N, C-alpha and C positions, 0 to 999 in steps of 0.2 A: 317301555316308555308309554306315556299317554298318547292318544290319537292327536294328529296335527290339527291346527286351526287354520283355515284359509281365509281369515278375516283380513281384507285389505286395510292397510293403514292409510288414512287420509292426510294426517299431518303429525308432526313430531309430538305434539302435546296430547294426542289422542291415545287412549289405552285400548289394547285389544280386548274385546268383550269376553273372550274365553280365558286367556291366561293372564290378563291384567298387566301385561308388560308393555312398555313403550318400545318402539323400534330403535335399534341402536346402530344399524349399519345401512348406509346408503345403498340402494339397489336391491335390498331384501324387502320386497313389497308385500309379501305374504308371510304371515307368522306360522312357524312350525314348532312353536314352544321351545325354541332354542335360546337359552340364556347366554348372553355374551357381554358380561361386564368386565371380564378379565381381558388383558391385552392379547393373550394367545388366542382366545375364542373370537375376539373382534377381528384380529388379523386373518383368521381362517375364514370368517364369514365375508370379509371384504373380497377375498379371492373367490369364494363360492358365488358371490353375486355376479362376477364376470363369467365364470365357468358355466353357471346355470343356463345362460342364454345360448350355449352351444349344444351340439349333439355328441360331443366327444365322450369317450368312455372315461369313467372315473374309478379310481381305486381308493377306498377309504380304509384306513388302518386305525387301530386303537384297542385298548383293553376292553374286555367284556363289560357291558353296561355303561360305557362312556358316552354313548349317544351316536353311534355310527349310522344306525337306521334313521334317526331323527335328522341327521345331516343329509342323508340320501333323499328323504322326503322333502326337505327344504330345497334341494337342488331341483327336484321335480316340480314342486309347487311354484317356483320362480322361473320356470322354463316355458318355452312356447308349447310344450306338451302338457301343461298343467290341467287342461280340460280332459285329457285322455287318461287311461288307466295307469295306476302305479301298482305293480305286482311284486311282492316280496316273497322270497323262498329261502329257507335255511337249507343249504346243500347238505350239511352234516346230518340233518334229521331225516333224509331220504335214503333208503337202502341203495347201494351202488347199482344193483340190477334193475331198479325202477327209475333211476334218475333220468335216463334218456327219454323214457316214455313221459315222465313228468314235464320235462322241458320241451320236447318236440311233439308229443302226442303219439298215438298209435292207431292202427286200423283194426277193425274187427277181425279176430282170429290170429292176430300177430303173435300171440303167446297165450299160454294157459291163463284164463281169467279175463282176457280181452274180449268181453262180450259185446262191445260196441265200439264204433270209431269215436275217438276222442282227441280234441285239440290239446296242445300243451301250453305251458305257461308263457312261452315266447309268443305264441299266437294270441294269447289272452292280453299280452302287453303290446300288441301291434299298435303303433302310433303313439305309444306312451313310453314308460320307463320300467325296466326290469331290474330289481335288486337281487343279486345272488349273494346272500350272506354266507359267511364261512366258506368262501371260495377256495381257501387253502386246503379244504378237506375233499375237494373233488378228485375222484380217481383219474389217473393219468390217461386211461383210454377215453374217458368222457371229455377230458381236456382237449384232445385232438378233434373230437366232433364239435365241440363248442367253438374252437378256433375256426374250423371250416365254415360253420354257420355264420360267424361274425364276418369272415372274409367275403363270403358269397352273398350275404344278406338274405339267405333263404334257409329253410329247414325242411327236413323230410321226416314224416312220421315213421315210427317203427313199423316195418312191414309194408311200407309204401314205396313205389318206384319213382314217383314224381315229387319234385320239391315245390314248395310254395314260398313266395316272397314275404318277408316280414320287415317292418321298420321299427326297430327297438333301440332305445337309448339304454345302454348297459351301465349299471353301477355295481361294483363288487365291493364287498367288505370282508375283513378278516382281522382276527387278533393275532394271527401268526406272522412271523417274519418270512415273507415270501422270497426275499433274497437268499436267505439260508436254505429254504426249501428248493429253490432253483439250483443252488450249489450241490445239494445232495441228490438231485434228480427226482425229487418228489413233486416238483411243479415244472411244467414246460416253460423254457425261457421265452420262446416265441409268443406264447399266450400271455405271459407276464408283461411283456412290452406292448402287446396289443391292448391289454386292459389298462395299463398305466400311462394313458395319455396325460391325465391329470391325477395327481395324488394328494390326498388330504390325510393328515394325522389328527385325530380327535384327542386332545390332551386328557389325561386322567384327572378326576375331580380333585385329588390331593394337590395337583399342580395348578389349580385355578381357584384359589381361595376366594377371590372376589365374587365368584358365581354362587357360593354356598348360600348366602342369605336370600338372594332373589329366587334361587331354585326352591328353597324351603317355602318361601312365600307363595310360589306358584303351586306347589304340591298341597299346601294348607288350603288354598283357595279351591283346589279340585276336590278336597275332602269337606267342603262347606265349613271350613274352619279359619276363614280369612282373618277373623278377629282374635284368634288365639295367639298367645305369646309364650316363647320359651324363656325360662328363668335364666339368670346369669350362670348358675351352676350347670344347667343343661347345655347352654351355649358353649361353655368351656369344653365339655366333652365332645360336642359336635365339631368344634373347630380343631380339636386335637386328634380326632379319629382319622385313620389313614384311608378309609373308604375303599377297601379292596374290591367291592362290587360296584364302585363308581356311582353314577347318577341313578341307576336302577336300584341299588342298595339304599340310597338316600330316599327315594320315593317310597320304598317299603318301610323304612324307619319312620318317616312322617306319618304314614298310614297307621302303623303300629301305635305310635304316640297319640294320634288323633282318637283312635278307638278307645284307648284307656282313659285319656283325659276327658273325653266327652262323657263317658259313663260315670267317672268320678265326679265331674262337675254337676251332672244331673242329680246324683245322689246327695251331694252336699247342698245343692240348691234347695232340695226338698227338706233337708234336715234344718238348715239355717235360714231359709228364705232368702238366700243370697242371689243377686243378679249380676255379680261381677263377671268380667270376661274370663274365658277359659285360660288357665295357666298350665303349661307343660313343663314338668319338673323332671329331676333325675329319675325318680321311680317309674316314670312313664317310658323311659328308654328301654330298648331290648337289653336283656340280661348281659349279653356278651360285651356291651359297650360300657357297662358299669365297672369302674376300676378305681383303685385308690390314687391313681395318678393319671394324667393325660396320656393317651396313646401316642406312639411315635418313637423315634430314637431316644433311648435312655428312659423309656417309660417304666413305671413300676409294674409289679406283677399283677396279673388279673385276679379278681376275687374268685374264690371257690364258689361253686353253685350254692352251697349251704349259706355262705356269707351273703351272697346276692339275695337269696330268699329271705334271710333274716332282716337285712336292711330294707328290703322292699316292704315287708310286712310292717316294720316299725314306721316307715314313712306314711303308709296308707292309714295306719291306726292314728298317727298324729294328725293327719289331714282330716280324719273323721272324728276328731275330738275324743278318741278313745272308745268310740262306739263300735263294738265288735260286730254287731249285726250289719251296720253300714259298711264296715271294712270288708266283711265277708262278701257282701254284694258287689263291691267294687272289684275285689279280687276274683270273683266268679267261682267261689267255693262255698260250701255249707259252713254254718257256724261251728259245728263240731270239728270239721276238718281244720278250720282256722285255729281252733283251740289246741288241737293236737300239734299243728305246725308251730304254734307259739311255744308250746311246752317242749317240743323237740329242739327248736333252735335255741331256747333258753338253756337247755341241758348241755347242748354242744358248746355254748358260749362259756359255761362254767368249766 
């Protein structure tokens, strides 16, 4: 997700200078690029505005890419700790044998490779907020040490005999079902309840259709494409797509479309002298999104790769007025390569 904006809103009619969105929830004074037009997101942010003012631990659940870290940043940005550090760490990305050192630090000589004394991430977040992403992947032995640190409010570096106090507001995030992991013994029940003082579930993008358009607008603006417009055909595909990668996938799709549409518009403008706004059409979408019918329950079969390539070449050629040199430039291939592809796809169509 994009970096947060800490632009304070002064009044309802004022737009944030970074994401160009108006505030939508009372109590959320600082923008974290959280779009909340849908009822589910508005309800979640209304609770977040209350919880942000506390030091209570928070557990954030939701699918990968839904915006769990963005919510965590919003909680921090609207808390009394906003001026202090926000430290985020992906637990699953750190080898189990190094996790304790990463969180608590170590002293020189504590283990092979410990060439100097080093503070951990909990010390780095002292006075601020620590986000432990993918907390469900934390080894059970480390869970016990984290629980002790939270209970005592102090940590001990690896190889150290003395503990030091830390003041950290903890937010944890996971796409796992922790209740099920507790039931199987993969996650400590006492730690689960220690983390789950407040719980938030970030809804999947497919369940918050009202947020699709403003999210796309925000991502277009971040690509310096605020004036671009999706065609009706492209919008039909976007609205029908199930977004398995959620908001993160949407951001990447908008970037993909922006790059292709900007390059095509530049070439067409030179050829035709056109100064019209940039239009994003079907052929600018990623290949996997192109199908003969909208995605979702009862959707038609996806196009084969050969069919996608043929349709894309035809659309680009049509947009370029049949000019193969311009079409090859838009497609990022040589003219001879384009000719071979045209001949190949024509032969397959026969």
